[in-house]
N, C-alpha and C positions, 0 to 999 in steps of 0.2 A: 448427529444421529441419536434419536430417542430410543432408549432401551426399555422394553417392557418386562413384566415378570418372567415370561418364558425365556427371553434372551438372557436375563441375569441368571436364571436357573441353569441354562445351558453352559454359561461361562463357569459357574460354580462347579458343575459336573466335570468340566474339562480340567479345572484346577485340581479337584480331588483325584481324578484319574492320574494326572501327571505326578501328583505328590505320592500316590501309592506306588507308581512305577519308578520313582526317583532312585531308590536303592539299587535297582537292577540297572537302570539307565546309566548311572554313574559308577557302576562296578562295585558297589558296597554289599551286594547280595548275589549269591550264585543261582544258577538255573540248571535244570536237568538236560537242557538242550543248549547248543551254542548261543551265546548272548546275542549275536547278530540276528539269528532266526527268531529269538524271543522278541527282540525289538521290532522286527518285521510283523510278528503276530500282534503286538500291541498297537502298532500303527494301523494295521488292518482293522483291528477292533474299533479304534477311535474314528477312523474314516467311515466305516460302515454304520456305526452307531449314530454319528452326527448326520450322515446322509439319509438315514431312515426317518429322521425328523423333518426333512424338507417336504412340505406338503404339496409342492408343485409337481413332484414326481408321481408317476402312476402307482396305484396301490401294489401291483405285483412287484415293481422295482423296490418299493419301500419295504415290503414284507421280506423279499429276498435279502436285502441289505441287513435287515434286523436279524434274520435267521443266521446270517454270516457272523454278525456281531456276537450273538449268543454263543455260537460254537467257538469263536475266537476267544471269548472271555473264559470259557472252560479251559481252553488250551493254555492261556496266559496264567490262570490261577494254578493249574495242576503242574505246570513246568517251573513255577517259582515258589516251592513250598517253604523256603526260608523266610519269606516276607510274611509276617504274621497278619497284617491287615489287608493283604491282597484280596481276600474274599469280599471285601467291601465293593469291589467291582461288580460282583454278582448282584448286590443290592441296587447298584446304579442301573444295571440291566433290567432288573425287575421293575424299578420305578418308571423307566422309559417305555416299557412294554404297553402300558395302557394308552400311550399317545400314538402308538403305531397299529395295534391290533385290539380285538375285542377283549373284554375283561377275562373271559375264560382262558384265553391264550396266556394272559399274565399269570394266572394261577398254575397253568401247565409249566411255564418257565420257572416259577418258584419251586415246583416239585422237582424239576430236572436239576435246578441249581442246588437244591438240598442233597440230591444224590451225588453231585460233584463234591459237595462239602464232606460227605461221608467218605468218598474216595480220598480226599485230601487229608482227612483225619487219620485214615489208615496209613497213608504215606508218612505222616509225621509221627506215627506210633505213639499217639497220646493215650493216656489211660481212659478207661471206659467212662468214668465220671466226667472228665474234662471234655471228652468227645461229645457226650450227650449235651453238656452245657453249651459248648461251642456251636454245635449244629442247631440246637434249639434256639439259641440266641439269634443266629443269622436267619433262621426260619421266621421267627417273630418279627424281626426287623424288616424282612422282605414283605411280609404280609401287611405290616403297618404302613410301609412306604407305598404299596399298591393302593391300599384303601385311602391314604391321604391324597395320592395323585388323582384317583377317580373322584374323590370329593371335590378337589380343586377344579377338575374338568367340568363337573356338573355345575359348580358354582359359576364358572365362566360362561357356560351355556345359558344358565338362568339370567345372568347379567346381560348377555346379548339379547335374549328374548325380551327382557324388561326394557332394554334400550329401544328395541324395534317397536314394542307396544307404545313406548313413550313418543317415538317419532310419529306413529300413526295417530295417536291422540292429539298431538300438537298440530298435525296437518289438518285433521278434522276441525279443530278449534279455529285455525286460521281461515279455513274455507267458510265456516259458519259466520265468523266475524265479517269477512268480506261480503258474504251474502246479505247480512244485516245492513251493512253500509250501503250496498247497492240498492236495497229495498228502500232505505231512508232517502237516498238521493232521488229515486224515482218518485217517491211520495211528494217530496218538496217540489220537484219539477212539475208534477201534475197540479199541485195546489197553486203554484205561481201562474201556470198557464190558464187554469180554469178561473181563477179569481182575478188577479191583476191583469193578465192578458185580455180577458173578456171585457173588463171594465175599460181598459184603454182602447180596445177596438170600438166599443160603443161611443167613447168620447171622440174618437177620430171621425166616426160617421156623423155625429152631431155637429162637429165643427165643419165638416165638409158641407153639410146642408146650410149652415149659417154663412158660409163663405159666399153663397149665391144671393144673399140678401142685399138690399140697397145700403149705400153709405160707404164712401171710400175709407173714412177713418176707422170705421168698425171692421172693414175688410182687412186692413193692415194688421190689426190686433188678432183677428181670427186666423189669418194665415200664419202668423208667428205661433199662435197657440197650436194650430194644426201641425206645424213643423216640430214643435216640442213634443207633442203627443206621439207623433210617428217615431221620433227618436227614442222616446221612452219605451214604446212597444218593441222596437228593434233591440234595445238593451235587455228587455225581459226575455225575449226569444234567445238572445245570445247566452244569457245566464242559464236558461233552461238547457240549452245545448251543452254547455260546459258541465252542468250537473249530471247529465246523462252520460257523458264521455270521460269524466274525470278518472284518471288512472289510480290504481290501488297503490298502497304503500307496500311494494313487493319486498323491500328490504326488511321491513318489520315482519311481514308474513313468513319470509324464509327463515329469519332468525327465530321466530316462534317455533318453527318445525324442528330446528336443530339445537334448541336451547337445552343446556344442562345434560349433555351427553358425556359420561365420565371417561369413556375410552377412546374418544375421537375428537380431534381438534378441527373444527369446521370454520372456514372463513367465507364470508358473503360479500360480494361486490356487485352492486346493481348500478348500471349507468344512469346518469341523471336524465337522459333523453328517452328512456324506455317508456312507451305508452302502449298499454294493452287493455282489452275489454274484459268483462267478467268471465267469459268462457275461456279465454286465453290464460287469465290469471289462475283459474282452477286447474288447467292443464300444467302450468308451470309449477304450481305448488305440489301437485301430485307427482310431477317429475322429480322434484327435490326430495319428496318423501321416499320414492322408490330408490333413488340414487343412494341416499343415506342408509336406508334399510339394507340394500345390496352390499354396501361397503361394510356395514357392521357384520353382516352374515358371512360374507365370502372373502373379503379382500385382505384381512389381517393388516389393515392400514392404521397409521397413527394420525394422519392428517388428510383433510379433504378440502379442496378449493373449488368454490362455486362462483361463477360470474354470469351476469346477464347484461348483454349489450344490444344496442339498436344499430342496424345497418341499413343499407339500401334495399336488401332483400327481406328485411323483417327483423325480428328479435331472435337472438342466438343465446341459448343457455349452454354453458360449458362447465363441466365438472371433471375433476381429476384427483385421484387419490394416490398415495405413495405405497400402495399395497403390492401384492405379488403379480397382479395382472392375470393374463391367461394366454394360452397358446391357441386353442380352438374354442370359441365361444359357442355354447349351446344355450340360447336364451330360454329362461323359464317364463312362467306366466306373467311375472311382474314386468320383465323387460319387453315381452311381446305386447302387453297392455300399454306400456309406455309408448312404444312405437306406433301402435294403432291410434292412440289418443292424438298424437301430433299429425299423423297422416290424415285423420278426419278433419283437422283444421287446415289442411293444405300444405303442411310442412313435412318434416321427416326427422329421423334420429339415426346417428352413427355411433358405433361402439369401436373402441380401440384398446387392446390390452397389451401393446408392445412394451410400454413403460408405465406400470401401474394400470389402473382401469380408468378410461376416459370416455365420457359421454358428451356428445354434441347434438343438441336438439334445436331445430329451427322452426319458427312459426311465422307466416307472413302477416303483415299488419296493414 
C-alpha cells in the first residue's frame, strides 16, 4: 500500500495524540474524573476526529463527527490538568478543521480552544504572566497551524489543476499529431492513385489494344506485359487502401496524454490486434483524457490501469483506479460527454464505483 502525504500526516497525528495521552493511559497522571471515563472520552475523540476526515461520508456526518471531536477534546484537556502538554490536542483539532469545514470555522474553533485554555490556566492556578505566555503561545501555534494547513490544501489543489491542464494539453497534442499523420497518409494515397495508378491504367489499355494485333510471338509478350501491368495496378490499389486504413499508434497517443503526472501512476496496455479509424481514435484519446482528469479531481487514487482490447463486438476500453469509488454516481458534463461520444459511434459506456472507479467503453469496428 502506497502512503501519501495526507496518510503520513494522519499517522503522525495519531502518534502525537497517543503520546500525549500516555501518562493518563498508563496511570502516571491523574484526572478529575474516573480514569475509565477519561479513556472513553479520549477514544471518542480519536474515533470522531479520524472519522471526520473520511471524505466518502456525507458532509453532515463529517461535520457532526468533527463537532463531537472538538467538544471531546475540550473535555479531555480540562479533565487532565496535570498533563502539561495535553493542550497540544487542541492544536491538532485546529489543524484538522480546515480539512473538514470552511476556514472561518477553523478560526472559530481557535477562539473557542483559546477560551478552554484560559479555563485550564485558571484550574492550574498559574501566575498571570505564565498564563498570558501559555495562552498566547498556544493561540499563535493554532493560527500558524491553520495557515500552514490551508496553504498546503491550496498547493495541492493547484497541483491537481496543473495536472488536469497538463492532461488536456497532452490530449490535444496527441490528437493534432494523429490528425497530421492522417492528412499525410491521405495525401500520399491520393498522389499514388493520381500519378502511378493513372499511368498504369493507361499502360493496361495500351497493352490491351496491342494484344489484338497480328503476330503470335508478339501476342505472348504483350499478354505477359499486360498481366504484369494489371498486377502492378492491383498492388498500387492495395497500398492506397492500407494507407487509408492504417491504424494509429494508440499506445504512444495514450502515453502522451498521461506522461509526467506526479501524483498518479498510470499504466497503459493496448492489444496488438486493435484497429480503429481516425474518428474512433479521437474518441478513445478523449476518453482517456476524461478518465485521467476525473481520477485526479475526484478519486484520491494512487494508480490507474488503462487497457484497450479488440473482441468480436469491437474495441473495449477499460480503466480502473484504486481510489475511493462512489455509492451513487451523478455524472458531470465530462462523463456525460464521454458517454455521448461513444453512443454517437454506435457503442456505449458503463461506470462502476463498487471497488475504485471503473469505466468500460465499447465502440464497434
